[in-house]
C-alpha positions in Angstrom: 44.1 161.7 104.3 40.6 161.9 103.5 38.5 158.9 104.5 37.5 158.3 100.9 41.1 158.0 100.0 41.9 155.9 102.9 39.2 153.4 102.4 40.4 153.1 98.6 43.8 152.1 99.8 42.5 149.6 102.2 40.8 147.8 99.3 44.6 146.6 98.7 45.4 143.7 100.9 49.0 144.9 101.2 47.8 148.0 102.7 44.6 146.5 104.8 46.9 143.8 106.5 50.4 145.6 106.6 51.5 149.0 108.3 49.3 151.3 106.8 46.3 149.3 108.0 47.7 148.7 111.5 46.8 152.6 112.4 43.5 150.9 112.8 42.1 148.6 115.4 40.0 145.5 113.8 38.2 142.5 115.4 41.1 140.1 115.0 42.8 142.6 117.2 39.9 142.3 119.9 40.2 138.6 119.9 43.9 138.8 120.5 44.0 141.5 122.9 41.3 139.4 125.2 43.0 136.2 124.9 46.8 136.5 124.3 47.6 140.3 124.6 51.4 139.7 124.5 51.0 138.5 121.2 49.2 141.8 120.1 50.5 142.7 116.4 52.4 139.1 116.3 52.8 137.6 112.8 49.4 135.5 112.6 50.3 131.9 112.3 48.1 130.5 109.6 46.9 126.8 109.4 44.6 124.7 107.5 41.3 126.2 108.7 42.5 129.6 107.9 43.5 128.8 104.4 40.7 126.8 103.5 38.4 129.8 104.6 40.5 132.1 102.7 40.6 129.7 99.5 36.8 129.5 99.8 36.3 133.2 99.9 38.4 133.8 96.8 36.5 131.0 95.0 33.3 132.9 95.7 34.0 136.5 95.7 37.5 137.1 94.2 38.0 134.1 91.4 40.6 136.2 89.8 42.8 135.7 93.0 41.8 132.1 93.5 43.7 131.1 90.3 46.9 131.8 91.8 46.1 130.6 95.4 49.4 128.6 97.0 49.2 124.9 97.0 51.2 122.0 96.4 50.9 118.3 95.0 52.1 116.6 98.0 51.3 113.7 99.9 52.1 115.0 103.4 53.7 118.2 104.8 56.9 116.2 105.7 57.6 115.3 102.1 60.2 116.8 100.0 57.8 118.2 97.6 55.9 120.0 100.0 59.0 121.7 101.9 60.5 122.8 98.4 57.5 124.5 97.6 57.3 126.4 100.9 61.0 127.6 100.6 60.5 128.4 96.7 57.6 130.4 97.3 58.9 132.0 100.8 55.8 130.5 102.9 55.4 129.1 106.0 52.3 126.8 105.5 50.0 126.2 102.3 47.4 123.8 101.5 48.0 120.4 99.7 46.2 120.3 96.4 44.2 117.2 98.0 42.6 119.6 100.6 42.3 122.5 98.4 40.4 120.3 95.9 38.0 119.4 98.8 37.2 123.2 99.1 36.8 123.7 95.7 34.3 121.0 95.4 32.5 122.6 98.1 32.6 126.0 96.6 31.4 124.6 93.0 28.4 122.9 95.0 27.5 126.3 96.8 27.7 128.1 93.4 25.6 125.5 91.2 23.1 123.9 93.9 19.8 124.5 92.9 17.6 124.6 96.0 16.0 127.6 97.2 18.1 128.7 99.9 21.4 128.6 98.1 19.8 130.2 95.1 18.4 133.0 97.4 22.0 133.6 98.8 23.4 133.7 95.4 21.1 136.4 94.3 21.8 138.4 97.0 25.5 137.9 97.0 25.7 138.6 93.4 22.9 140.9 92.9 23.8 144.3 91.0 24.1 146.3 94.1 26.4 144.2 95.7 29.8 145.0 97.1 32.3 142.5 97.8 35.4 142.7 100.2 34.2 146.3 101.3 36.5 148.1 103.6 35.4 151.1 106.2 36.7 152.9 108.8 35.2 154.6 112.0 35.7 155.6 115.4 34.5 153.3 118.1 34.8 153.9 121.7 37.3 156.7 121.2 39.3 154.7 118.9 39.9 154.3 115.4 38.6 151.0 113.8 38.6 149.3 110.5 36.6 146.5 109.1 36.1 144.6 105.6 32.8 143.2 104.7 32.6 140.0 102.7 29.5 141.0 101.0 27.2 144.3 101.4 23.8 144.2 99.5 20.8 146.5 100.0 20.8 146.8 103.8 22.8 144.1 105.2 26.3 142.7 105.5 26.6 139.0 104.6 29.5 137.2 106.0 30.9 133.7 104.5 32.3 131.2 107.0 33.3 127.6 106.3 33.5 125.4 109.3 34.3 121.8 110.1 31.5 121.7 112.8 27.9 120.8 112.4 26.5 124.1 111.6 23.4 123.2 113.4 25.4 123.1 116.7 26.4 126.8 116.3 25.2 128.9 119.0 26.0 132.0 121.2 29.0 130.2 123.0 30.5 129.6 119.5 30.2 133.2 118.8 32.1 134.0 121.7 34.5 131.3 121.4 35.7 132.3 117.9 35.5 136.1 118.2 31.8 136.4 116.3 30.1 138.2 118.9 32.7 141.2 118.6 32.7 140.9 114.9 28.8 141.4 114.7 29.1 144.2 117.0 32.2 145.8 115.5 30.6 145.7 111.9 27.2 146.7 112.7 28.5 150.0 114.1 31.2 150.6 111.3 28.9 149.8 108.6 25.7 151.0 110.2 23.5 148.1 109.0 22.8 144.5 110.4 25.2 141.5 109.6 24.1 137.9 109.0 26.6 135.1 108.9 26.3 132.3 106.3 28.2 129.2 107.6 28.8 126.4 105.0 29.9 122.9 106.5 33.0 121.6 104.7 32.2 118.0 105.2 30.3 116.3 102.2 26.8 114.7 103.2 24.8 112.3 101.3 21.0 112.3 101.3 19.4 109.3 103.2 16.9 109.0 100.5 19.0 109.7 97.5 22.5 108.3 98.7 23.9 109.0 95.0 23.7 112.8 95.7 25.8 114.8 98.0 25.1 118.3 99.9 26.7 120.6 102.4 25.4 122.0 105.4 24.4 125.7 105.4 23.0 127.7 108.3 22.2 131.4 108.2 22.6 132.9 111.5 21.6 136.4 112.7 23.1 137.8 116.0 20.8 138.1 118.7 20.8 141.2 120.9 22.2 139.5 123.6 25.3 138.2 121.3 25.7 142.1 120.5 25.9 142.9 123.7 28.5 140.4 124.6 30.4 141.5 121.5 30.6 145.1 123.0 31.7 143.8 126.4 34.4 142.1 124.6 35.6 145.2 122.6 35.1 147.3 125.7 37.5 144.5 127.6 40.1 144.7 124.8 40.3 148.4 124.8 40.8 148.6 128.3 44.1 146.1 127.9 45.1 148.3 124.7 44.9 151.5 126.4 46.8 150.1 129.4 49.7 148.5 127.3 49.6 150.0 123.7 47.8 153.1 123.7 49.6 156.8 123.6 49.1 156.9 127.2 50.0 153.4 128.1 51.2 153.2 131.8 52.3 149.6 131.8 54.7 146.9 130.4 53.1 144.2 128.5 55.9 141.9 129.5 55.0 141.9 132.9 51.2 141.5 132.4 49.3 138.8 134.3 45.9 137.9 133.4 43.5 138.3 136.2 39.9 137.6 136.0 36.7 136.2 137.8 34.7 133.2 136.4 
């Protein structure tokens, strides 16, 4: 199949995340291979942070999908309403409406806040030439990879992330811990352009001088050369594990694998 047709097929979530897309490695695979290689290709267990991030993305970039985002009016996850909703919709997890409402408030603020920083970001994200949820494929270190950019505008990739952390404390170690270093490396290689990460804090805060007005922290972070080098190292480490246990010429049994390293 021609690359153009493959990319068109990968625009559909069912194909990107499903069996068709699994012929390609991704940054998510890199993180699993280097941390829990026995769980490679296992079903991803979702949680609050992942679902909140996914909902925020849809509210900003795919509002037509956000209208149908799964959520339930329930007081707790032990309640009958919550369990019945999961069973009816064949889900393992979903947001409570109270949680989803907080994310929507954050997204609404981001879309309407009038300060220069957020206005400039919106101008880039929603510029005429901007592409949203744009997939691509390419070969990297002799392996087929896929990636899907949140936003491509002009000559830069923008990746949106929500976080419960203080965005001022995000650093190189954060990038290594959460797989952002390898993401930066993979995306820049596959798309052939630099990437910047936009972190939006999920905690509503109030101005000290204007306690009646609230805001959310926003940080724009460009990965340094050392971060990209760290990301490349993670990718190479993951590919060695992949080739050993899962590649075409795999010669070892993953069930017998033991992690060995020096720290």
